[in-house]
KELOTI-131989 format. One record per residue (C-alpha): residue number from 1; chain; z, y, x. Coordinates in nm, 4 decimals, padded with zeros to 6 digits. Last residue first. Layout:
<rs>
seq->NUM, mol->A, z->Z, y->Y, x->X .
...
</rs>
This chain:
<rs>
seq->268, mol->A, z->01.3355, y->00.8941, x->-02.1624 .
seq->267, mol->A, z->01.4900, y->00.6963, x->-02.4441 .
seq->266, mol->A, z->01.4845, y->00.3035, x->-02.4700 .
seq->265, mol->A, z->01.2195, y->00.0940, x->-02.6709 .
seq->264, mol->A, z->01.1040, y->-00.0998, x->-02.3818 .
seq->263, mol->A, z->01.3452, y->-00.0685, x->-02.0772 .
seq->262, mol->A, z->01.2633, y->00.2627, x->-01.8513 .
seq->261, mol->A, z->01.1529, y->00.1418, x->-01.5380 .
seq->260, mol->A, z->01.3568, y->00.1830, x->-01.2246 .
seq->259, mol->A, z->01.1320, y->00.1452, x->-00.8680 .
seq->258, mol->A, z->01.3402, y->00.0350, x->-00.5529 .
seq->257, mol->A, z->01.1611, y->00.0770, x->-00.2059 .
seq->256, mol->A, z->00.9847, y->-00.1812, x->00.0417 .
seq->255, mol->A, z->00.7944, y->00.0763, x->00.3958 .
seq->254, mol->A, z->00.4766, y->00.0570, x->00.4457 .
seq->253, mol->A, z->00.3641, y->00.2623, x->00.1309 .
seq->252, mol->A, z->00.1060, y->00.2435, x->-00.0610 .
seq->251, mol->A, z->00.0620, y->00.5013, x->-00.2823 .
seq->250, mol->A, z->00.2387, y->00.6338, x->-00.5800 .
seq->249, mol->A, z->00.5545, y->00.5635, x->-00.3754 .
seq->248, mol->A, z->00.5450, y->00.8971, x->-00.2124 .
seq->247, mol->A, z->00.3902, y->01.1355, x->-00.4277 .
seq->246, mol->A, z->00.7299, y->01.3504, x->-00.3758 .
seq->245, mol->A, z->00.6406, y->01.3750, x->-00.0048 .
seq->244, mol->A, z->00.8623, y->01.2990, x->00.2472 .
seq->243, mol->A, z->01.1220, y->01.5439, x->00.4242 .
seq->242, mol->A, z->01.4186, y->01.5923, x->00.1691 .
seq->241, mol->A, z->01.4711, y->01.9646, x->00.1774 .
seq->240, mol->A, z->01.3997, y->02.0192, x->-00.2260 .
seq->239, mol->A, z->01.6651, y->01.7813, x->-00.2940 .
seq->238, mol->A, z->01.6306, y->01.4724, x->-00.5975 .
seq->237, mol->A, z->01.2459, y->01.4833, x->-00.4763 .
seq->236, mol->A, z->01.0034, y->01.5807, x->-00.7859 .
seq->235, mol->A, z->00.7411, y->01.4027, x->-00.9580 .
seq->234, mol->A, z->00.5422, y->01.5923, x->-01.1810 .
seq->233, mol->A, z->00.4140, y->01.3369, x->-01.4140 .
seq->232, mol->A, z->00.4838, y->00.9453, x->-01.3039 .
seq->231, mol->A, z->00.2706, y->00.8197, x->-01.6532 .
seq->230, mol->A, z->00.5638, y->00.9685, x->-01.8263 .
seq->229, mol->A, z->00.6696, y->01.3293, x->-01.7333 .
seq->228, mol->A, z->00.9237, y->01.4912, x->-01.5529 .
seq->227, mol->A, z->00.9166, y->01.1609, x->-01.2469 .
seq->226, mol->A, z->01.2284, y->01.1320, x->-01.0521 .
seq->225, mol->A, z->01.1785, y->01.0652, x->-00.6658 .
seq->224, mol->A, z->01.4799, y->00.9644, x->-00.4010 .
seq->223, mol->A, z->01.3605, y->00.9241, x->-00.0529 .
seq->222, mol->A, z->01.5300, y->00.9149, x->00.2774 .
seq->221, mol->A, z->01.3173, y->00.7080, x->00.5472 .
seq->220, mol->A, z->01.1457, y->01.0031, x->00.7625 .
seq->219, mol->A, z->01.5269, y->01.2510, x->00.7431 .
seq->218, mol->A, z->01.7415, y->00.9917, x->00.8751 .
seq->217, mol->A, z->01.9108, y->00.7059, x->00.7229 .
seq->216, mol->A, z->01.8320, y->00.4361, x->00.4994 .
seq->215, mol->A, z->02.0802, y->00.2689, x->00.2370 .
seq->214, mol->A, z->02.4476, y->00.2909, x->00.2768 .
seq->213, mol->A, z->02.6389, y->00.0363, x->00.0227 .
seq->212, mol->A, z->02.8658, y->00.0822, x->-00.2704 .
seq->211, mol->A, z->03.1784, y->-00.0346, x->-00.4845 .
seq->210, mol->A, z->03.3589, y->00.1586, x->-00.7440 .
seq->209, mol->A, z->03.1179, y->00.4704, x->-00.7434 .
seq->208, mol->A, z->03.2184, y->00.7328, x->-00.9504 .
seq->207, mol->A, z->03.0287, y->01.0528, x->-00.8061 .
seq->206, mol->A, z->03.3584, y->01.1085, x->-00.5934 .
seq->205, mol->A, z->03.3119, y->00.7690, x->-00.4505 .
seq->204, mol->A, z->02.9629, y->00.8231, x->-00.4043 .
seq->203, mol->A, z->03.0231, y->01.1546, x->-00.2083 .
seq->202, mol->A, z->03.3090, y->00.9898, x->-00.0319 .
seq->201, mol->A, z->03.1097, y->00.7366, x->00.1484 .
seq->200, mol->A, z->02.8675, y->00.9464, x->00.2469 .
seq->199, mol->A, z->03.1070, y->01.1477, x->00.3896 .
seq->198, mol->A, z->03.2079, y->00.8674, x->00.6045 .
seq->197, mol->A, z->02.8879, y->00.7270, x->00.7177 .
seq->196, mol->A, z->02.8536, y->01.1117, x->00.8549 .
seq->195, mol->A, z->02.6516, y->01.3415, x->00.6695 .
seq->194, mol->A, z->02.4007, y->01.6742, x->00.7907 .
seq->193, mol->A, z->02.1709, y->01.5974, x->00.5234 .
seq->192, mol->A, z->02.2558, y->01.4492, x->00.1701 .
seq->191, mol->A, z->02.1762, y->01.1204, x->-00.0374 .
seq->190, mol->A, z->02.3867, y->00.9637, x->-00.3696 .
seq->189, mol->A, z->02.2491, y->00.6685, x->-00.5903 .
seq->188, mol->A, z->02.4682, y->00.5969, x->-00.8498 .
seq->187, mol->A, z->02.3961, y->00.2685, x->-01.0579 .
seq->186, mol->A, z->02.5707, y->00.1639, x->-01.4136 .
seq->185, mol->A, z->02.7847, y->-00.1385, x->-01.4294 .
seq->184, mol->A, z->03.0621, y->00.0104, x->-01.6394 .
seq->183, mol->A, z->03.2907, y->00.0783, x->-01.3466 .
seq->182, mol->A, z->03.0375, y->00.2663, x->-01.1432 .
seq->181, mol->A, z->02.7766, y->00.0973, x->-00.8820 .
seq->180, mol->A, z->02.6928, y->00.2694, x->-00.5366 .
seq->179, mol->A, z->02.3741, y->00.3712, x->-00.4028 .
seq->178, mol->A, z->02.3660, y->00.5309, x->-00.0417 .
seq->177, mol->A, z->02.1512, y->00.7699, x->00.2008 .
seq->176, mol->A, z->02.1804, y->00.9292, x->00.5106 .
seq->175, mol->A, z->02.0403, y->01.2630, x->00.6551 .
seq->174, mol->A, z->02.2094, y->01.3048, x->00.9845 .
seq->173, mol->A, z->02.5401, y->01.3948, x->01.1183 .
seq->172, mol->A, z->02.6471, y->01.2162, x->01.4474 .
seq->171, mol->A, z->02.3626, y->01.2729, x->01.6302 .
seq->170, mol->A, z->02.2484, y->00.9920, x->01.8669 .
seq->169, mol->A, z->01.8917, y->01.1721, x->01.9454 .
seq->168, mol->A, z->01.7581, y->01.0594, x->01.5930 .
seq->167, mol->A, z->02.0242, y->00.8398, x->01.4699 .
seq->166, mol->A, z->02.0879, y->00.4321, x->01.4689 .
seq->165, mol->A, z->02.2470, y->00.2787, x->01.2024 .
seq->164, mol->A, z->02.6096, y->00.2613, x->01.0706 .
seq->163, mol->A, z->02.7140, y->-00.0194, x->01.2924 .
seq->162, mol->A, z->02.5750, y->00.1998, x->01.5779 .
seq->161, mol->A, z->02.8625, y->00.4023, x->01.5877 .
seq->160, mol->A, z->03.0411, y->00.6871, x->01.3462 .
seq->159, mol->A, z->03.3256, y->00.5050, x->01.2384 .
seq->158, mol->A, z->03.3929, y->00.3687, x->00.8936 .
seq->157, mol->A, z->03.5815, y->00.1019, x->00.9369 .
seq->156, mol->A, z->03.8596, y->00.1509, x->00.6305 .
seq->155, mol->A, z->03.6143, y->00.1082, x->00.4034 .
seq->154, mol->A, z->03.6439, y->00.3918, x->00.1172 .
seq->153, mol->A, z->03.8329, y->00.2748, x->-00.1675 .
seq->152, mol->A, z->03.7284, y->00.2161, x->-00.5512 .
seq->151, mol->A, z->03.6948, y->-00.1636, x->-00.5723 .
seq->150, mol->A, z->03.4732, y->-00.1687, x->-00.2680 .
seq->149, mol->A, z->03.3487, y->00.1766, x->-00.1083 .
seq->148, mol->A, z->03.1209, y->00.1884, x->00.2432 .
seq->147, mol->A, z->03.0240, y->-00.2149, x->00.2056 .
seq->146, mol->A, z->02.9226, y->-00.4112, x->00.5453 .
seq->145, mol->A, z->02.5572, y->-00.3377, x->00.6481 .
seq->144, mol->A, z->02.2575, y->-00.3580, x->00.4212 .
seq->143, mol->A, z->02.1647, y->-00.6488, x->00.2170 .
seq->142, mol->A, z->01.8678, y->-00.6974, x->-00.1079 .
seq->141, mol->A, z->01.9172, y->-00.9635, x->-00.3545 .
seq->140, mol->A, z->01.6529, y->-01.0250, x->-00.5851 .
seq->139, mol->A, z->01.6449, y->-01.2692, x->-00.8548 .
seq->138, mol->A, z->01.9778, y->-01.4390, x->-00.8511 .
seq->137, mol->A, z->02.1108, y->-01.7368, x->-01.1022 .
seq->136, mol->A, z->01.9855, y->-02.0373, x->-00.8991 .
seq->135, mol->A, z->02.2010, y->-01.9130, x->-00.6053 .
seq->134, mol->A, z->01.9876, y->-01.8207, x->-00.2946 .
seq->133, mol->A, z->02.0941, y->-01.9425, x->00.0469 .
seq->132, mol->A, z->02.2833, y->-01.8166, x->00.3462 .
seq->131, mol->A, z->02.6226, y->-01.8301, x->00.1917 .
seq->130, mol->A, z->02.7619, y->-01.7339, x->-00.1494 .
seq->129, mol->A, z->03.0256, y->-01.4872, x->-00.0344 .
seq->128, mol->A, z->02.7870, y->-01.1462, x->-00.0254 .
seq->127, mol->A, z->03.0177, y->-00.8100, x->-00.0928 .
seq->126, mol->A, z->02.8846, y->-00.7185, x->-00.4396 .
seq->125, mol->A, z->02.6798, y->-00.4588, x->-00.5746 .
seq->124, mol->A, z->02.5460, y->-00.5708, x->-00.9702 .
seq->123, mol->A, z->02.2701, y->-00.5274, x->-01.1671 .
seq->122, mol->A, z->02.2231, y->-00.7809, x->-01.4708 .
seq->121, mol->A, z->01.8664, y->-00.8883, x->-01.5982 .
seq->120, mol->A, z->01.9671, y->-01.2078, x->-01.6744 .
seq->119, mol->A, z->01.8166, y->-01.3616, x->-01.3775 .
seq->118, mol->A, z->02.0545, y->-01.1637, x->-01.1539 .
seq->117, mol->A, z->01.9624, y->-00.8631, x->-00.9690 .
seq->116, mol->A, z->02.1800, y->-00.8007, x->-00.6447 .
seq->115, mol->A, z->02.2191, y->-00.5277, x->-00.4353 .
seq->114, mol->A, z->02.4463, y->-00.6708, x->-00.1039 .
seq->113, mol->A, z->02.7190, y->-00.5088, x->00.1099 .
seq->112, mol->A, z->02.7542, y->-00.8005, x->00.4058 .
seq->111, mol->A, z->03.0509, y->-00.9891, x->00.4190 .
seq->110, mol->A, z->02.8354, y->-01.3248, x->00.4059 .
seq->109, mol->A, z->02.4589, y->-01.2959, x->00.5546 .
seq->108, mol->A, z->02.2123, y->-01.4302, x->00.3618 .
seq->107, mol->A, z->01.9248, y->-01.5987, x->00.5001 .
seq->106, mol->A, z->01.5395, y->-01.3803, x->00.5119 .
seq->105, mol->A, z->01.2939, y->-01.4310, x->00.2644 .
seq->104, mol->A, z->01.5023, y->-01.6412, x->00.0926 .
seq->103, mol->A, z->01.3505, y->-01.7154, x->-00.2466 .
seq->102, mol->A, z->01.4169, y->-01.5995, x->-00.6182 .
seq->101, mol->A, z->01.1723, y->-01.3656, x->-00.6156 .
seq->100, mol->A, z->01.2866, y->-01.1919, x->-00.3347 .
seq->99, mol->A, z->01.6078, y->-01.2859, x->-00.1680 .
seq->98, mol->A, z->01.6875, y->-01.1104, x->00.1631 .
seq->97, mol->A, z->01.9526, y->-01.1083, x->00.4168 .
seq->96, mol->A, z->02.0959, y->-00.9237, x->00.7360 .
seq->95, mol->A, z->02.0353, y->-00.8207, x->01.0869 .
seq->94, mol->A, z->01.9954, y->-00.4630, x->00.9247 .
seq->93, mol->A, z->01.7703, y->-00.3424, x->01.2587 .
seq->92, mol->A, z->01.5114, y->-00.6650, x->01.1954 .
seq->91, mol->A, z->01.5627, y->-00.6715, x->00.8441 .
seq->90, mol->A, z->01.4201, y->-00.2808, x->00.7717 .
seq->89, mol->A, z->01.7444, y->-00.0810, x->00.6485 .
seq->88, mol->A, z->01.7353, y->00.0518, x->00.2649 .
seq->87, mol->A, z->01.4924, y->00.0013, x->00.0118 .
seq->86, mol->A, z->01.4556, y->00.4029, x->-00.0062 .
seq->85, mol->A, z->01.4177, y->00.5584, x->-00.3980 .
seq->84, mol->A, z->01.2251, y->00.5434, x->-00.6990 .
seq->83, mol->A, z->01.2805, y->00.7042, x->-01.0534 .
seq->82, mol->A, z->01.1842, y->00.6740, x->-01.4106 .
seq->81, mol->A, z->00.8933, y->00.4716, x->-01.4397 .
seq->80, mol->A, z->00.7631, y->00.3751, x->-01.8017 .
seq->79, mol->A, z->00.4349, y->00.5225, x->-01.8150 .
seq->78, mol->A, z->00.4065, y->00.4688, x->-01.4596 .
seq->77, mol->A, z->00.3813, y->00.0667, x->-01.5000 .
seq->76, mol->A, z->-00.0109, y->00.0027, x->-01.5487 .
seq->75, mol->A, z->-00.0325, y->00.2128, x->-01.2415 .
seq->74, mol->A, z->00.1524, y->00.0113, x->-01.0159 .
seq->73, mol->A, z->00.4203, y->00.1648, x->-00.8719 .
seq->72, mol->A, z->00.3612, y->00.1540, x->-00.4630 .
seq->71, mol->A, z->00.3457, y->-00.1378, x->-00.2195 .
seq->70, mol->A, z->00.0228, y->-00.3381, x->-00.4369 .
seq->69, mol->A, z->00.1991, y->-00.6806, x->-00.4565 .
seq->68, mol->A, z->00.3715, y->-00.8483, x->-00.1707 .
seq->67, mol->A, z->00.2466, y->-01.2125, x->-00.2141 .
seq->66, mol->A, z->00.2747, y->-01.3748, x->00.1379 .
seq->65, mol->A, z->00.6080, y->-01.2216, x->00.2080 .
seq->64, mol->A, z->00.7260, y->-01.2966, x->00.5814 .
seq->63, mol->A, z->00.7814, y->-00.9167, x->00.6818 .
seq->62, mol->A, z->00.9795, y->-00.6910, x->00.4413 .
seq->61, mol->A, z->00.8249, y->-00.4829, x->00.5472 .
seq->60, mol->A, z->00.4532, y->-00.4245, x->00.6287 .
seq->59, mol->A, z->00.2616, y->-00.3008, x->00.3476 .
seq->58, mol->A, z->00.6119, y->-00.2459, x->00.1218 .
seq->57, mol->A, z->00.8064, y->-00.4673, x->-00.0969 .
seq->56, mol->A, z->00.8546, y->-00.3553, x->-00.4190 .
seq->55, mol->A, z->01.2422, y->-00.4098, x->-00.5777 .
seq->54, mol->A, z->01.2700, y->-00.3497, x->-00.9497 .
seq->53, mol->A, z->01.5211, y->-00.2198, x->-01.1382 .
seq->52, mol->A, z->01.5241, y->-00.2117, x->-01.5513 .
seq->51, mol->A, z->01.6516, y->00.0759, x->-01.7278 .
seq->50, mol->A, z->01.8604, y->00.1647, x->-02.0732 .
seq->49, mol->A, z->02.1610, y->-00.0131, x->-02.0758 .
seq->48, mol->A, z->02.1730, y->-00.0211, x->-01.6330 .
seq->47, mol->A, z->02.1922, y->00.4014, x->-01.7219 .
seq->46, mol->A, z->02.1022, y->00.5410, x->-01.3352 .
seq->45, mol->A, z->02.3357, y->00.8069, x->-01.2394 .
seq->44, mol->A, z->02.1560, y->01.0460, x->-00.9594 .
seq->43, mol->A, z->02.3246, y->01.2750, x->-00.6801 .
seq->42, mol->A, z->02.2191, y->01.5094, x->-00.4419 .
seq->41, mol->A, z->02.4349, y->01.6419, x->-00.1932 .
seq->40, mol->A, z->02.4519, y->01.9608, x->-00.0701 .
seq->39, mol->A, z->02.5876, y->02.0690, x->00.2833 .
seq->38, mol->A, z->02.6935, y->02.4438, x->00.3156 .
seq->37, mol->A, z->03.0622, y->02.3900, x->00.2233 .
seq->36, mol->A, z->03.1248, y->02.2087, x->00.5441 .
seq->35, mol->A, z->03.4966, y->02.1625, x->00.5952 .
seq->34, mol->A, z->03.5497, y->02.2018, x->00.1964 .
seq->33, mol->A, z->03.3232, y->01.8671, x->00.1865 .
seq->32, mol->A, z->03.1817, y->01.7080, x->-00.1253 .
seq->31, mol->A, z->02.9547, y->01.9653, x->-00.2092 .
seq->30, mol->A, z->02.7665, y->01.9119, x->-00.5415 .
seq->29, mol->A, z->02.3992, y->01.8366, x->-00.6889 .
seq->28, mol->A, z->02.3036, y->01.6626, x->-01.0157 .
seq->27, mol->A, z->02.1074, y->01.4252, x->-01.1662 .
seq->26, mol->A, z->02.1252, y->01.1986, x->-01.4908 .
seq->25, mol->A, z->01.8975, y->00.8909, x->-01.6174 .
seq->24, mol->A, z->01.8352, y->00.6721, x->-01.8897 .
seq->23, mol->A, z->01.8951, y->01.0164, x->-02.0740 .
seq->22, mol->A, z->02.0321, y->00.8983, x->-02.4419 .
seq->21, mol->A, z->01.9958, y->01.2304, x->-02.6719 .
seq->20, mol->A, z->01.6096, y->01.2788, x->-02.5970 .
seq->19, mol->A, z->01.4838, y->01.2086, x->-02.2529 .
seq->18, mol->A, z->01.1448, y->01.3319, x->-02.3178 .
seq->17, mol->A, z->01.1722, y->01.6349, x->-02.0489 .
seq->16, mol->A, z->01.2610, y->01.3590, x->-01.7637 .
seq->15, mol->A, z->01.5765, y->01.4143, x->-01.5124 .
seq->14, mol->A, z->01.8294, y->01.4572, x->-01.7462 .
seq->13, mol->A, z->02.1116, y->01.6977, x->-01.6574 .
seq->12, mol->A, z->02.4116, y->01.6477, x->-01.4847 .
seq->11, mol->A, z->02.6365, y->01.9714, x->-01.4160 .
seq->10, mol->A, z->02.8335, y->01.9182, x->-01.0777 .
seq->9, mol->A, z->02.6623, y->02.2446, x->-00.9396 .
seq->8, mol->A, z->02.4541, y->02.4031, x->-01.1657 .
seq->7, mol->A, z->02.4662, y->02.7510, x->-01.0008 .
seq->6, mol->A, z->02.7298, y->02.7053, x->-00.6891 .
seq->5, mol->A, z->03.0855, y->02.6723, x->-00.7749 .
seq->4, mol->A, z->03.3101, y->02.9272, x->-00.6777 .
seq->3, mol->A, z->03.5174, y->02.7091, x->-00.5563 .
seq->2, mol->A, z->03.4952, y->02.3915, x->-00.4367 .
seq->1, mol->A, z->03.5373, y->02.0413, x->-00.5844 .
</rs>
């Protein structure tokens, strides 16, 4: 988008050395804002046909789950793990809903952007309209604020106000992350420093998202980690400036997160 391009800018590459000809995940970086050419966004494209997405409760977030599991990528599943990334606002700050293993942990809210996994394994990002309870075909659903991209268009109400999260020292431009879905049903994760919610939405739209939501903001919470070798070998942050270590999620974490696993028989 900006010229001259930085080295490797906008060029997709496989995250894993064993990805083969059909990588389950591709990574790139690019600059989306001509007024701020020093700000580089990291983007990951995740092939939904070759991967499975798990929602993983943390040690403390969300509250109200009796059997929350190990709060990390289980050692038995690390051979298949492709990526891990931050799970969005805590329930107490999002004022939105969560369904986990088909059970309502917090009542769902209509109109809120929602990452959904259906019982047939399909993933989508929707504007929730099914009411407070859990439809029978939902395995998990995590809500976070209104959509920032919907049907290919940016939300016209992308102000820099508190609706989009409290920032450190009330700064306008901070670390922000978001998740979108393209028109073929593949996931797109994006994160960058010095972003408004509007500039984050534009990054996701330019990367191919037709629907998207904001995830966590501020440097303490924004993490996307890929693994170069099977067994969670050689973890690496999507952007080198990310504050949390790449070993995050390989030890128990306080916050919930998402793990991307290669499907059996898939490449990568």
